[in-house]
N, C-alpha and C positions, 0 to 999 in steps of 0.2 A: 504494500500500500504506500501511496505517496500523498502527503497532505500539503496542499497549497494554501497560502494565506492571501486571499484576494484583497486588492487595494492596500497592501501592506508591504513594507520593505523587508519583512522577515523572510528568510530563505525557506525553501521547501523542506519538509521533514520526511525522511524515509523510514519505513518500519517494516520489518520482515519477521518479527517474533510472533508467537501465538497470542500474546496479550500485550495491550498498550494501556498504560495508566496515565491519566491526564489530570493535572491539578496544579496548585501553586506551591506545594511543598517540594523541596529539592530532591526527594527520593522518587519523584514521578519520572516516567519516561519522556513525557512532553510537558514542559513547565510553562504555565501561563502566569500572567501578572495576578497579584493578590486581589486587585479590584475586579478581576474578570472571573476568577474561579475559586472554589474552596480548596482547602489543603489537599484533599483527595476527592476530586469532583466526579470523575467517571472513569470507566475502563471499557475498552473494546476487545472482545475475544473473537478468535477465529475458530469455528467449528465446522461440522459437516454442512450446516446451513449457509455458511458464509460469515460475514462480519456481524457481530451482535454487540449493540451498545447497551451498557448497564449503568444506570445512574446510581452513584454511591450515596450513603446517608447524608454526607456533607454537601452533596451537589444540589443545585437548583438552577432554574432558568436554562435548561438544555432544550434546544430546538433542532429538529431535522427538517430541512426544507420548510422552515417557518412554522412547523407544527410542534407543539410542546410534547416532550417525552417525560413521563413521570418515573418509569421503572426500566423498561427494556424496549428495544426497537431493532429490527433488522436493517442493516445499512447496505447500500449499493455504491459502486463506483459512480461518481457524479453527484452524490448527495452533498448538501451544504449543512455542516454541523455548526451551530451557534452556541457559544458558551459566554454568557455576559455579552460584551460588545466585540468578542473575538469570533470571527467567521473563518471556518476551515472547510476547504473543498477537498473531498476525498477523490483520489485519482487512482486508476489501475496502473500497475507497472507495465502492462502490455500496451503499446501504442496501437490505435485502431488500424493504422496503415500496415502493421506487421501481422495482424490477425488473419487467419485462414478464412477466406470467404466461404459461404454456404450456398450451394446451388440447389434451387428448388424446382421440381417439375411443375408444369402448368396446373395440374390438378390439385397441388398442395398450397397454392398461393391464396386460396380463399380463406384459409385459417389464420392469415397474418393480419395483424392490426396494431395500432399504437394505443396504449392505455395511458391516459394522463394520470399521474400520481401526485402532482403538485402544481400549484398555480391556479389561475382562474378557471381552467378547463378540467380541474381535478375531478375524477370519477367518470369522465366520458371515455368511451372506446371508439376510436376513429377507424373506420374501415379503410382499407388501402386500395383494393381493386388494382388498376394499372398504375395510377399516380395519385399522390396526395400532396397538395400544396397548402402551406400554412403561412400566413402573413398578410400584408396589406392587399395583395392581389389574389390571394388564394381564397378558397371557400371557407377556411377556418381562420379567423383573425387572431393575431397574437398581440396581446397588450404588453407593453414594456414601460417601465418608469421613465420619468423625465422626458416624455414625448419621443423616446427612441423608437425606431422602426427597424424591423428585420424580417426576413422570410426564409423559408426552407422548403425543400421538396423531398419526398420519399417516393422512389419509383423502382420498377423492375427493369433490369438491363441484363440481357444474356442469362436469364434465370437467376440472377443475384439481386439482392435488395440493396439499393444505394441511397445514401443521404447526400444531398447537395445543398450548399448555401446559396441563397439568392441575394437579396439585399442584405448587407452586413452592417452590424453595429460595432464600433470600436469598443464601446463600454460593455456590451453583452455579446461575446463571441459565441458561435455555435459550438457545442461540445458533444463528444461521445465518450461516455464513461469518465467524464471530467477533463478530457484532453481536447483542446481547440482543434477544429477541423474545418476544411472547406468542402471536402468531398471524401466519403468513406463508405465502405461496405458495412452492412449491419448483420448482426447475428441475433438469434433468440436470446432475450435477457439483457441486451444492450440498453443503456439509458441515454436518451438524447436530452440535452439541457440547453435552454436559451433563456437567459434572464431567470425569472422565477419559475418558468415552465419546465416540467419534467415529464418525459414520455418514455415508457418502457416498451420494447418490441415484444409483443405477445405472439408466439407462433407455436401453438400446441402440436400442430401437424409436423413440425420440424424437430421436436424433441425426440431423442432416441428412446425407443420403448425399452422398459426394463427387461433384462434377461431373466427368464424364469428358470430357476435351478431346482430340479426335483431332488428331494432327499434320497439318499441311498437306500435300497430295499433292505428290510430287516432280514437277518438270516433265519431260515426255516428251522424249527425245533419241534420236538415231540411234546404232547401235552404233559407227559409225566415229568418233563424237565422243569415245568413251572412249579411242581410240587416240592422240589428240593434237589439236592445233588444226586448224581447217579447212584452212588454207594448207598444213600439213604433209601432210595426206591427199592433196590434189590434186598436190602435188609428187611423192609416191610413185607416183601413177597415171601422171603424165607420164613419169617415169623408166622405169616398166615398159613404156610404149608405145614409147619410143625404143629400149629394148633389144630388144623384139620386132621392131621395124622393122629394126634393125641385123642381127639374126640372119637375118631373111628375105632381106635384100640379100646377105649373105655366102653363103648357100646358093644363091641364084640365080646369082651370079657363078661359083661353083665348078662348077656344072653347066651 
C-alpha cells in the first residue's frame, strides 16, 4: 500500500506489513500531529478480505470517502481516509498501466456496470452497454467543487474495458485505484475516482468461479469394526461359543 497526502508537502508513505498503526504517539507506524489524531487512533490490517480499518478506543473523527466510521470498514485502493484535518489517499502498489488486461467475450459484457460508492451518485448502478460517458457532455453529470468540470468515458475496445479522460481538471485528476491516469484498462474491482466521486467496476460474469474440491472418499470398513478393535470382536465371538458349549453340556448331563 502507498499513502499519498493530497495538497500537502508531506512525502508518500509506503507500507508492506500486515498491520499499520496510525496515531500521534511515537510508537505508531505512521505518526500524525497531536491536533489531528489521538495517541493510538486507528490501525489497518491486511487479511483475506483485503484492507480492514479498525478505529481504536482513543480514535474519533475517522472518515472514509467523507463517511464516518465508528468501528470497522473495508478499504479499497483509491479511498480517501480523513483523520482530523489530515487527508490520506490510499494507492495500490501496482500501476494501472502495468496490470494485465481482461478480455471479455461479447456475451459477458452485459454483466459489467459501474457502482457508485461515494459522492452525489452514491448507491446508483450505471449500466455500461457499449459506452458510458460521464461529465458535462455525457448522460450522467459529475458535480465537482469550486465550479471545476471534468469528464470521462468507459467503453469497450477489442473486448477490453477502457477508461479514458475527456475534459480534465488540474485540481481533480482522474484516478484508478488512487493513481492518476489519462487512459487505462479496467478490471473487476477497480475503483475509479474523480473528485469526491467513486465508482467500482462490478463484473460478476468476469469473476473466476470457485473451484469445487470434493472431499476424499472414506475408506470402506466392516460394521463390526465400528464396535471396537478386531481383537475385541473375536474375543466376544469366542466367549459366546464357550457359553453355548457350556449350556449344551449342562442340558445333556441333566437329561
